[in-house]
N, C-alpha and C positions, 0 to 999 in steps of 0.2 A: 506495501502501498504506498500510496508517496504521500508526501504533505503539499507538494510544488499543487497549485491548484490554475487552473488559466480561467484569464478578465479576458473578460471581454470587451474589448476596445469600442463595440458598432450595437449596445445596447438595442435588444427591443421592445423593453419595455418601459416607461415611462417613469422616470423621478420624482422623486420622494421632494416637498419641496417644501422651505422651512424657512428662518431666518431667526435671527438673536431674540434671546430671548429678552424683554424687557428693561433689567436693570442691571444688564450688558451695555445696553443698547447709545451708543459714547453718542452720536449724531447720524442722519441721511439712512436712507431705507434700504440697508441692504437685504439680501436672498437669495438663497443658496439652494441649488440642486444635485440629492445624493441620488445615484445610480447603486442600490445595495447590492452587491456582486455575491454574497455568501448565501441573498436569496431571492435570486435572477433561475433558478432550475427547481423553480417550482415551493421553495421552503415557504411556512407561513412569517411575519409578521407584525410583532407585535407590539406596541407603539407604551407607552407606560406617560 
């Protein structure tokens, strides 16, 4: 069993969009897009 995993550089699934926590925001309106590679193959995501 290999510990190396292939990273999909062109994922076909939508990213999770988020922003900073209000208490950590200094200025502006930053936004982040995250493609969770560990759930790309049908695993479910649980957000806390």
